[in-house]
Backbone as CSV, one residue per row, in Angstrom:
resi,resn,N_x,N_y,N_z,CA_x,CA_y,CA_z,C_x,C_y,C_z
1,MET,84.001,108.529,92.107,84.730,107.274,92.305,85.387,107.281,93.682
2,LYS,85.377,106.156,94.344,85.862,106.039,95.726,87.091,105.134,95.756
3,LEU,88.232,105.687,96.205,89.503,104.974,96.203,90.048,104.865,97.621
4,ALA,90.446,103.672,98.032,91.058,103.466,99.349,92.572,103.405,99.183
5,TRP,93.272,104.290,99.877,94.734,104.347,99.791,95.362,103.614,100.969
6,LEU,96.272,102.692,100.649,97.033,101.938,101.642,98.522,102.116,101.358
7,THR,99.334,102.031,102.400,100.774,102.018,102.198,101.465,101.266,103.323
8,ASP,102.582,100.628,103.003,103.436,99.966,103.995,102.624,99.056,104.913
9,ILE,101.816,98.199,104.297,100.932,97.343,105.097,101.646,96.102,105.619
10,HIS,102.785,95.723,105.039,103.633,94.642,105.557,102.804,93.439,106.007
11,LEU,102.063,92.866,105.081,101.145,91.777,105.421,101.853,90.557,105.991
12,ASN,103.132,90.405,105.682,103.879,89.249,106.184,104.080,89.290,107.703
13,PHE,103.804,90.424,108.331,103.894,90.528,109.793,102.622,90.050,110.479
14,LEU,101.580,89.740,109.695,100.283,89.373,110.261,100.018,87.883,110.102
15,HIS,99.335,87.300,111.080,98.822,85.946,110.932,97.553,85.981,110.095
16,THR,97.156,84.842,109.582,96.009,84.781,108.680,94.753,85.430,109.257
17,PRO,94.343,85.147,110.481,93.130,85.794,111.006,93.243,87.323,111.034
18,GLU,94.437,87.832,111.330,94.623,89.283,111.360,94.511,89.870,109.957
19,ARG,95.051,89.167,108.984,94.932,89.648,107.603,93.474,89.659,107.163
20,LEU,92.736,88.617,107.506,91.336,88.537,107.108,90.507,89.664,107.733
21,LEU,90.828,90.028,108.961,90.146,91.168,109.591,90.447,92.467,108.842
22,PHE,91.685,92.624,108.409,92.058,93.817,107.648,91.325,93.840,106.310
23,TYR,91.281,92.713,105.640,90.561,92.653,104.363,89.083,93.003,104.552
24,GLN,88.512,92.593,105.657,87.103,92.904,105.906,86.897,94.408,106.049
25,LYS,87.864,95.091,106.660,87.782,96.553,106.752,87.766,97.177,105.359
26,LEU,88.552,96.606,104.453,88.577,97.116,103.084,87.239,96.856,102.388
27,ILE,86.677,95.705,102.622,85.367,95.385,102.056,84.307,96.344,102.596
28,ASP,84.358,96.595,103.899,83.359,97.437,104.543,83.387,98.884,104.053
29,CYS,84.557,99.365,103.620,84.634,100.757,103.157,84.028,100.931,101.763
30,GLN,83.760,99.823,101.076,83.046,99.820,99.799,83.688,100.753,98.766
31,SER,84.988,100.686,98.671,85.691,101.491,97.667,85.618,100.809,96.307
32,ASP,85.773,101.613,95.263,85.776,101.078,93.901,87.111,100.437,93.545
33,ALA,88.169,100.867,94.218,89.499,100.314,93.942,90.420,100.615,95.113
34,ILE,91.514,99.852,95.192,92.549,100.028,96.208,93.793,100.602,95.545
35,LEU,94.387,101.623,96.159,95.678,102.175,95.737,96.703,101.787,96.796
36,LEU,97.762,101.114,96.383,98.716,100.533,97.335,100.126,100.990,96.979
37,THR,100.739,101.782,97.884,102.019,102.409,97.572,103.219,101.695,98.192
38,GLY,103.254,100.378,98.047,104.467,99.629,98.319,104.633,99.096,99.724
39,ASP,105.675,98.288,99.893,105.954,97.538,101.120,104.718,96.728,101.525
40,ILE,104.364,95.836,100.619,103.200,94.979,100.784,103.566,93.760,101.625
41,ALA,104.734,93.197,101.329,105.203,91.996,102.024,106.709,91.888,101.774
42,GLU,107.229,90.657,101.666,108.589,90.399,101.209,108.497,89.416,100.056
43,ALA,109.538,89.359,99.246,109.447,88.661,97.960,108.863,87.241,98.028
44,PRO,109.275,86.381,98.962,108.738,85.011,98.952,107.231,84.930,99.152
45,SER,106.659,85.902,99.865,105.216,85.860,100.153,104.426,86.910,99.379
46,LEU,105.086,87.700,98.548,104.437,88.835,97.901,103.264,88.413,97.013
47,SER,103.510,87.537,96.068,102.431,87.110,95.159,101.290,86.414,95.894
48,PRO,101.592,85.427,96.775,100.482,84.777,97.487,99.626,85.734,98.304
49,LEU,100.266,86.727,98.943,99.496,87.651,99.766,98.701,88.642,98.921
50,LEU,99.263,89.074,97.806,98.491,89.923,96.903,97.269,89.179,96.367
51,GLU,97.476,87.921,95.989,96.353,87.127,95.484,95.318,86.888,96.579
52,GLU,95.787,86.631,97.785,94.864,86.429,98.903,94.012,87.673,99.129
53,MET,94.647,88.841,99.132,93.918,90.083,99.349,92.934,90.339,98.224
54,ALA,93.366,90.135,96.982,92.497,90.375,95.840,91.280,89.467,95.848
55,GLU,91.480,88.194,96.172,90.369,87.250,96.212,89.415,87.564,97.357
56,ALA,89.958,88.114,98.436,89.113,88.441,99.586,88.233,89.655,99.318
57,ILE,88.811,90.713,98.734,88.033,91.952,98.602,87.321,92.064,97.257
58,ARG,87.775,91.318,96.250,87.116,91.267,94.944,86.935,92.664,94.346
59,ALA,88.009,93.436,94.354,88.010,94.782,93.773,89.389,95.045,93.181
60,PRO,89.493,95.936,92.203,90.798,96.219,91.597,91.806,96.738,92.621
61,ILE,93.022,96.218,92.546,94.131,96.681,93.372,95.220,97.188,92.439
62,TYR,95.479,98.484,92.482,96.531,99.101,91.684,97.710,99.362,92.621
63,PHE,98.870,98.794,92.303,99.970,98.838,93.264,101.310,99.117,92.606
64,ILE,102.210,99.634,93.419,103.634,99.710,93.087,104.376,99.003,94.222
65,LEU,105.655,98.799,94.063,106.428,98.050,95.048,107.335,98.967,95.857
66,GLY,107.614,98.528,97.082,108.587,99.203,97.926,109.824,98.339,98.106
67,ASN,110.809,98.855,98.815,112.067,98.129,98.988,111.857,96.773,99.675
68,HIS,110.954,96.696,100.660,110.728,95.431,101.367,110.182,94.339,100.440
69,ASP,109.475,94.743,99.407,108.889,93.760,98.494,109.947,92.994,97.706
70,TYR,111.174,93.490,97.712,112.278,92.811,97.023,113.155,91.988,97.970
71,TYR,112.873,92.041,99.269,113.716,91.337,100.241,113.726,89.829,99.977
72,HIS,114.930,89.244,100.096,115.176,87.809,99.911,115.028,87.382,98.442
73,SER,115.220,88.350,97.544,115.187,88.039,96.112,115.937,89.148,95.376
74,SER,115.626,89.283,94.100,116.268,90.318,93.287,115.210,91.207,92.660
75,ILE,115.604,92.424,92.314,114.691,93.360,91.658,114.195,92.768,90.348
76,LYS,115.096,92.196,89.581,114.740,91.623,88.287,113.700,90.512,88.439
77,LYS,113.951,89.594,89.348,113.038,88.460,89.516,111.661,88.894,90.005
78,VAL,111.624,89.793,90.966,110.346,90.226,91.519,109.535,90.976,90.466
79,ARG,110.192,91.832,89.700,109.458,92.580,88.673,108.929,91.653,87.580
80,GLU,109.688,90.660,87.218,109.183,89.679,86.250,107.967,88.953,86.808
81,GLU,108.019,88.630,88.101,106.902,87.949,88.748,105.657,88.828,88.780
82,MET,105.841,90.139,89.024,104.697,91.053,89.082,104.057,91.238,87.705
83,LEU,104.861,91.211,86.666,104.310,91.275,85.307,103.405,90.076,85.040
84,LEU,103.884,88.904,85.401,103.097,87.686,85.187,101.844,87.689,86.054
85,LEU,101.977,88.129,87.287,100.838,88.161,88.198,99.756,89.094,87.668
86,SER,100.157,90.261,87.169,99.187,91.223,86.643,98.487,90.704,85.397
87,GLU,99.218,89.930,84.617,98.625,89.382,83.389,97.566,88.324,83.697
88,LYS,97.785,87.561,84.747,96.891,86.425,85.003,95.764,86.737,85.970
89,HIS,95.892,87.821,86.772,94.896,88.072,87.809,94.054,89.301,87.473
90,THR,92.763,89.125,87.436,91.832,90.177,87.033,91.938,91.423,87.900
91,TYR,92.131,91.234,89.201,92.055,92.363,90.127,93.397,93.032,90.426
92,LEU,94.495,92.464,89.956,95.814,92.976,90.331,96.503,93.662,89.157
93,THR,96.937,94.900,89.376,97.659,95.647,88.338,98.882,96.321,88.944
94,TRP,100.054,95.844,88.533,101.312,96.530,88.890,101.472,97.696,87.928
95,LEU,101.425,98.928,88.457,101.293,100.108,87.607,102.451,100.364,86.644
96,PRO,103.710,100.030,86.979,104.777,100.303,86.009,104.589,99.642,84.647
97,GLN,103.750,98.639,84.551,103.530,97.986,83.264,102.508,98.738,82.407
98,GLN,101.823,99.729,82.988,100.759,100.444,82.298,101.170,101.882,81.989
99,LYS,100.671,102.427,80.881,100.877,103.847,80.613,100.098,104.684,81.616
100,PHE,98.858,104.307,81.854,98.025,104.933,82.872,96.730,104.141,82.989
101,ILE,95.988,104.414,84.068,94.671,103.839,84.289,93.666,104.988,84.302
102,LYS,92.698,104.947,83.421,91.674,105.984,83.406,90.714,105.751,84.558
103,LEU,90.538,106.780,85.396,89.634,106.690,86.542,88.293,107.344,86.231
104,THR,88.342,108.580,85.730,87.156,109.309,85.284,87.497,109.984,83.963
105,ASP,86.568,110.759,83.437,86.832,111.454,82.176,87.981,112.438,82.299
106,ASP,88.213,112.952,83.508,89.258,113.960,83.713,90.457,113.463,84.510
107,SER,90.358,112.275,85.114,91.389,111.830,86.056,91.990,110.488,85.656
108,VAL,93.303,110.360,85.889,93.992,109.105,85.614,94.905,108.752,86.781
109,LEU,95.301,107.502,86.784,96.210,106.965,87.792,97.428,106.387,87.092
110,LEU,98.612,106.648,87.644,99.820,106.012,87.150,100.807,105.900,88.294
111,GLY,101.905,105.186,88.061,102.877,105.058,89.137,104.088,104.239,88.783
112,HIS,105.127,104.416,89.572,106.338,103.615,89.469,106.935,103.459,90.859
113,ASP,107.678,102.370,91.070,108.144,102.030,92.420,108.957,103.152,93.066
114,GLY,110.003,103.596,92.386,110.866,104.641,92.927,111.883,104.104,93.930
115,TRP,113.041,104.747,93.984,114.110,104.365,94.910,114.726,105.610,95.532
116,ALA,115.125,105.519,96.784,115.898,106.588,97.398,117.226,106.707,96.663
117,ASP,117.634,107.946,96.375,118.808,108.118,95.501,120.004,108.793,96.162
118,ALA,119.951,109.007,97.480,121.103,109.523,98.244,121.564,110.895,97.767
119,ARG,120.679,111.641,97.103,121.029,113.004,96.672,120.623,114.045,97.714
120,TYR,119.822,113.645,98.682,119.536,114.479,99.845,120.365,113.961,101.012
121,GLY,120.674,114.850,101.949,121.404,114.426,103.138,122.881,114.189,102.857
122,ASP,123.514,113.406,103.704,124.963,113.185,103.631,125.236,111.688,103.558
123,PHE,125.288,111.161,102.354,125.456,109.726,102.141,126.769,109.209,102.720
124,PHE,127.863,109.882,102.454,129.180,109.349,102.830,129.471,109.460,104.319
125,GLN,128.786,110.351,105.012,128.982,110.472,106.454,127.972,109.643,107.248
126,SER,126.974,109.112,106.578,125.941,108.354,107.273,126.476,107.007,107.764
127,ARG,126.114,106.659,108.991,126.468,105.355,109.549,125.300,104.369,109.462
128,LEU,124.217,104.813,108.865,123.028,103.967,108.759,123.262,102.828,107.777
129,ARG,122.886,101.635,108.200,122.977,100.465,107.326,121.557,99.950,107.076
130,MET,121.143,100.020,105.819,119.811,99.541,105.451,119.832,98.028,105.263
131,ASN,118.754,97.362,105.671,118.631,95.930,105.396,118.658,95.622,103.902
132,ASP,118.305,96.630,103.104,118.314,96.471,101.641,119.653,95.953,101.138
133,TRP,120.722,96.424,101.759,122.061,96.078,101.249,122.337,94.582,101.400
134,ASN,121.692,93.943,102.358,121.893,92.510,102.595,120.820,91.635,101.952
135,LEU,119.603,92.176,101.817,118.462,91.338,101.473,117.987,91.478,100.028
136,ILE,118.529,92.432,99.276,118.185,92.581,97.856,119.434,92.251,97.049
137,GLU,119.322,91.278,96.183,120.495,90.702,95.516,121.366,91.743,94.824
138,GLU,120.774,92.614,94.035,121.572,93.591,93.270,122.318,94.558,94.186
139,LEU,121.702,94.913,95.314,122.351,95.840,96.230,123.406,95.141,97.085
140,ARG,123.177,93.904,97.412,124.180,93.135,98.156,125.467,93.004,97.337
141,GLN,125.338,92.787,96.064,126.502,92.622,95.196,127.338,93.894,95.116
142,VAL,126.675,95.052,94.953,127.443,96.293,94.818,127.944,96.800,96.155
143,ASP,127.237,96.487,97.244,127.680,96.919,98.567,129.047,96.335,98.899
144,LEU,129.321,95.137,98.409,130.621,94.500,98.637,131.765,95.284,97.987
145,LEU,131.431,96.088,96.982,132.447,96.846,96.244,132.731,98.206,96.872
146,GLY,131.949,98.585,97.886,132.201,99.835,98.575,131.139,100.885,98.335
147,PRO,131.200,102.014,99.067,130.141,103.036,99.033,129.948,103.688,97.672
148,ASN,131.012,103.882,96.909,130.854,104.512,95.603,130.030,103.651,94.652
149,ALA,130.270,102.353,94.685,129.508,101.439,93.833,128.053,101.386,94.271
150,LEU,127.833,101.391,95.579,126.460,101.370,96.092,125.730,102.642,95.686
151,LEU,126.369,103.788,95.847,125.757,105.059,95.473,125.387,105.068,93.991
152,GLN,126.297,104.607,93.168,126.043,104.571,91.728,124.832,103.701,91.405
153,LYS,124.710,102.567,92.077,123.588,101.663,91.821,122.270,102.278,92.300
154,LEU,122.263,102.878,93.470,121.053,103.509,93.986,120.561,104.598,93.039
155,GLN,121.493,105.392,92.540,121.098,106.476,91.650,120.672,105.958,90.285
156,PHE,121.251,104.877,89.829,120.806,104.255,88.587,119.368,103.771,88.716
157,LEU,119.059,103.088,89.821,117.703,102.594,90.038,116.701,103.744,90.131
158,ALA,117.054,104.766,90.907,116.158,105.908,91.075,115.943,106.645,89.761
159,ASP,117.017,106.856,89.023,116.911,107.591,87.763,116.104,106.812,86.733
160,SER,116.260,105.501,86.703,115.511,104.668,85.756,114.016,104.770,86.019
161,ASP,113.614,104.669,87.293,112.199,104.759,87.622,111.667,106.169,87.402
162,ALA,112.475,107.178,87.715,112.045,108.560,87.509,111.859,108.862,86.021
163,ASN,112.757,108.360,85.189,112.632,108.572,83.741,111.380,107.892,83.195
164,ALA,111.095,106.698,83.692,109.878,105.997,83.274,108.637,106.775,83.699
165,LEU,108.666,107.342,84.901,107.548,108.143,85.390,107.350,109.380,84.518
166,GLN,108.430,109.999,84.110,108.333,111.172,83.239,107.652,110.820,81.913
167,GLN,108.024,109.693,81.346,107.406,109.266,80.097,105.903,109.017,80.279
168,MET,105.531,108.430,81.418,104.112,108.204,81.706,103.353,109.526,81.770
169,LEU,103.914,110.508,82.475,103.256,111.802,82.610,103.137,112.512,81.266
170,GLU,104.170,112.473,80.479,104.121,113.120,79.170,103.052,112.482,78.288
171,ASN,102.873,111.183,78.413,101.831,110.500,77.659,100.434,110.938,78.115
172,VAL,100.274,111.140,79.421,98.987,111.577,79.963,98.615,112.958,79.434
173,TRP,99.571,113.870,79.397,99.252,115.227,78.936,98.780,115.207,77.485
174,GLN,99.297,114.297,76.691,98.853,114.187,75.298,97.399,113.763,75.203
175,GLN,96.909,113.085,76.254,95.515,112.626,76.267,94.567,113.683,76.854
176,ASN,95.133,114.785,77.333,94.350,115.936,77.798,93.567,115.693,79.083
177,PHE,94.065,114.828,79.955,93.459,114.676,81.270,93.847,115.851,82.163
178,LYS,93.018,116.153,83.141,93.226,117.323,83.992,93.896,116.986,85.320
179,GLN,93.635,115.790,85.844,94.159,115.413,87.160,94.855,114.065,87.080
180,VAL,96.034,113.994,87.717,96.794,112.752,87.752,97.084,112.385,89.203
181,ILE,96.773,111.151,89.557,97.206,110.592,90.842,98.416,109.717,90.570
182,VAL,99.515,110.005,91.224,100.774,109.289,91.035,101.089,108.480,92.287
183,LEU,101.312,107.190,92.110,101.764,106.347,93.204,103.256,106.113,93.086
184,THR,103.968,106.310,94.179,105.379,105.946,94.254,105.674,105.580,95.697
185,HIS,106.747,104.864,95.934,107.002,104.420,97.311,107.795,105.438,98.109
186,VAL,108.846,105.961,97.536,109.776,106.828,98.263,109.364,108.299,98.105
187,PRO,109.259,109.057,99.177,108.911,110.473,99.058,109.854,111.209,98.104
188,PRO,109.304,112.088,97.266,110.116,112.731,96.239,110.790,114.039,96.654
189,PHE,110.563,114.477,97.871,111.177,115.719,98.355,111.613,115.540,99.808
190,ALA,112.669,116.229,100.181,113.112,116.180,101.580,112.008,116.670,102.510
191,GLU,111.232,117.644,102.054,110.171,118.212,102.880,109.033,117.221,103.136
192,SER,108.925,116.195,102.310,107.868,115.184,102.495,108.403,113.937,103.192
193,CYS,109.628,114.042,103.695,110.282,112.910,104.352,110.526,113.268,105.818
194,LEU,109.597,112.854,106.677,109.679,113.176,108.101,109.966,111.932,108.918
195,HIS,110.460,112.157,110.140,110.659,111.080,111.107,110.155,111.577,112.453
196,ASN,109.161,110.867,113.020,108.523,111.309,114.263,108.030,112.749,114.167
197,GLY,107.532,113.106,112.986,106.953,114.421,112.779,107.948,115.534,112.532
198,GLN,109.244,115.210,112.519,110.290,116.210,112.324,111.073,115.906,111.044
199,PRO,111.721,116.930,110.442,112.534,116.675,109.251,113.590,115.605,109.506
200,SER,113.766,114.717,108.544,114.749,113.650,108.698,116.159,114.211,108.797
201,ALA,116.996,113.562,109.587,118.383,113.989,109.771,119.206,113.698,108.516
202,PRO,120.326,114.405,108.330,121.145,114.228,107.129,121.665,112.808,106.916
203,ASP,121.817,112.027,107.999,122.311,110.663,107.828,121.197,109.692,107.438
204,TRP,119.925,110.101,107.580,118.787,109.267,107.182,118.233,109.649,105.804
205,LEU,118.286,110.929,105.493,117.689,111.416,104.243,118.170,110.687,102.989
206,PRO,119.446,110.312,102.881,119.876,109.660,101.637,119.071,108.421,101.275
207,PHE,118.488,107.761,102.277,117.835,106.472,102.063,116.311,106.544,102.155
208,PHE,115.783,107.777,102.308,114.342,107.909,102.510,113.672,108.935,101.610
209,ALA,114.394,109.439,100.616,113.795,110.376,99.671,114.461,110.221,98.311
210,SER,113.724,110.610,97.265,114.235,110.481,95.895,114.205,111.835,95.192
211,LYS,115.353,112.463,95.097,115.443,113.753,94.413,115.135,113.610,92.927
212,ALA,115.531,112.489,92.338,115.280,112.269,90.907,113.781,112.307,90.619
213,THR,112.991,111.622,91.434,111.542,111.623,91.254,110.976,113.017,91.480
214,GLY,111.465,113.700,92.502,110.988,115.045,92.793,111.235,116.014,91.657
215,GLU,112.401,115.923,91.028,112.712,116.822,89.916,111.790,116.580,88.729
216,VAL,111.468,115.333,88.470,110.537,115.013,87.382,109.158,115.593,87.691
217,LEU,108.667,115.357,88.899,107.337,115.828,89.266,107.247,117.357,89.242
218,ARG,108.246,118.036,89.790,108.220,119.501,89.806,108.279,120.064,88.388
219,SER,109.139,119.491,87.569,109.251,119.953,86.194,107.940,119.790,85.438
220,GLN,107.292,118.637,85.608,106.030,118.393,84.921,104.928,119.318,85.431
221,ALA,104.915,119.571,86.729,103.913,120.476,87.294,104.090,121.897,86.767
222,LEU,105.328,122.364,86.676,105.587,123.719,86.196,105.304,123.856,84.705
223,GLN,105.554,122.800,83.950,105.287,122.835,82.506,103.785,122.787,82.199
224,HIS,103.005,122.287,83.142,101.564,122.110,82.919,100.783,122.694,84.099
225,PRO,100.804,124.020,84.241,100.177,124.646,85.412,98.657,124.474,85.478
226,ASP,98.046,124.099,84.365,96.596,123.890,84.351,96.211,122.467,84.760
227,LYS,97.208,121.630,85.040,96.959,120.253,85.459,97.192,120.117,86.967
228,SER,96.588,119.106,87.549,96.754,118.826,88.977,97.437,117.474,89.163
229,ILE,98.493,117.452,89.994,99.215,116.218,90.293,99.149,115.965,91.797
230,ILE,98.613,114.818,92.159,98.572,114.389,93.561,99.448,113.148,93.683
231,VAL,100.445,113.210,94.540,101.386,112.111,94.726,101.102,111.424,96.056
232,LEU,100.961,110.104,96.014,100.778,109.300,97.215,102.005,108.409,97.380
233,CYS,102.610,108.425,98.561,103.820,107.630,98.791,103.854,107.132,100.230
234,GLY,104.925,106.453,100.589,105.048,105.870,101.925,106.496,105.845,102.372
235,HIS,106.977,104.663,102.771,108.383,104.379,103.064,108.840,104.884,104.429
236,THR,108.497,106.126,104.794,109.001,106.695,106.048,108.195,106.250,107.264
237,HIS,106.975,105.765,107.047,106.032,105.408,108.120,105.582,106.633,108.908
238,CYS,105.804,107.830,108.389,105.454,109.060,109.096,104.569,109.936,108.214
239,LEU,103.449,110.382,108.759,102.473,111.166,108.013,103.022,112.545,107.673
240,SER,102.826,112.952,106.409,103.182,114.314,106.024,102.395,114.727,104.792
241,GLN,102.281,116.027,104.615,101.657,116.591,103.423,102.460,117.815,103.015
242,TYR,102.892,117.847,101.764,103.767,118.916,101.292,103.245,119.448,99.963
243,GLN,102.938,120.746,99.942,102.495,121.405,98.711,103.730,121.910,97.987
244,ALA,104.258,121.091,97.077,105.508,121.421,96.401,105.342,122.549,95.402
245,GLU,104.203,122.567,94.716,103.822,123.643,93.798,102.319,123.838,93.936
246,LYS,101.796,124.884,93.336,100.356,125.130,93.441,99.551,123.933,92.953
247,ASN,100.082,123.233,91.969,99.366,122.106,91.369,100.039,120.766,91.638
248,LEU,100.901,120.715,92.664,101.618,119.484,92.999,101.578,119.253,94.507
249,LEU,100.781,118.286,94.919,100.632,117.944,96.328,101.207,116.551,96.577
250,VAL,102.054,116.436,97.603,102.662,115.154,97.962,102.161,114.738,99.342
251,ARG,101.570,113.546,99.404,101.068,112.997,100.666,101.849,111.722,100.997
252,THR,102.427,111.687,102.188,103.163,110.519,102.650,102.364,109.857,103.770
253,GLY,102.164,108.540,103.651,101.340,107.831,104.613,102.101,107.400,105.854
254,GLN,101.355,107.163,106.930,101.940,106.658,108.166,101.758,105.144,108.216
255,ALA,102.565,104.488,109.020,102.457,103.030,109.106,103.099,102.537,110.391
256,LYS,102.640,101.338,110.816,103.205,100.657,111.965,103.205,99.174,111.661
257,TYR,104.340,98.521,111.863,104.425,97.082,111.606,103.368,96.333,112.413
258,GLY,102.669,95.438,111.725,101.676,94.631,112.393,100.327,95.289,112.585
259,ALA,100.172,96.534,112.058,98.901,97.255,112.229,98.563,98.037,110.967
260,PRO,98.289,97.350,109.869,97.971,98.052,108.620,96.687,98.857,108.761
261,GLU,96.614,99.955,108.029,95.442,100.819,108.119,95.110,101.417,106.759
262,ILE,93.903,101.925,106.654,93.498,102.683,105.478,93.954,104.125,105.685
263,GLN,94.829,104.620,104.814,95.342,105.975,104.972,94.240,107.002,104.756
264,ASP,93.458,106.788,103.707,92.419,107.753,103.376,91.485,107.123,102.358
265,ILE,90.268,107.671,102.302,89.329,107.370,101.233,89.306,108.597,100.327
266,ILE,89.734,108.427,99.107,89.854,109.534,98.158,88.671,109.499,97.205
267,MET,87.959,110.608,97.125,86.816,110.717,96.225,87.205,111.572,95.022
268,ILE,86.965,111.058,93.832,87.262,111.835,92.628,86.040,111.843,91.715
């Protein structure tokens, strides 16, 4: 099976002719399905652009969302919209609604959006201000209450998605599959979160990695040493590969605004 992995494609930065050229590249690679690890667009254009891409390439698109996909709306509203979109469109599947997708007799696909949880780095000393705090309704509301409220909300979001991911993985092991491909947006380890090829600084790490997700993945890998877990993520726009355990590999994709690319063609 041939899978094309994309991340942080930010289609809203492209004009229609540029998007159509990108879709043609996807058609030309003749993959059986597209794996998309978030930051597809922004909330007002997310559904139309996903539908446009799906209609253009006429192949299954399995996706999770990134922080940008919630911009100018709320997490609740966007997720409700993605549920409806997945129900009505043959080629589009938002993975958090599924237990897993069977790829081959031995391999499955699953995923959840994931959030940076500020457990790495130095949250309270950081002067970094994310656009998320202004452009995502739930985060804008808590940001007004101060850093403690914001931290609590970030960790609630991250923990909720990590717990859901754990349940998905536990369900897969009951089905006796050997290999799992996991899609998430935020890198799950500090070691998989780079900036310009170097480890992220303590003031950036809180917003670019998810310790909650990493703990779930490491625990599941150690409990099931005969299984293989490959994690595909994005968010940092910087390429990295981190072997967290013998059977747990984390790949973070690179990206540039206005220049979406195919990260890799994965054969299983």
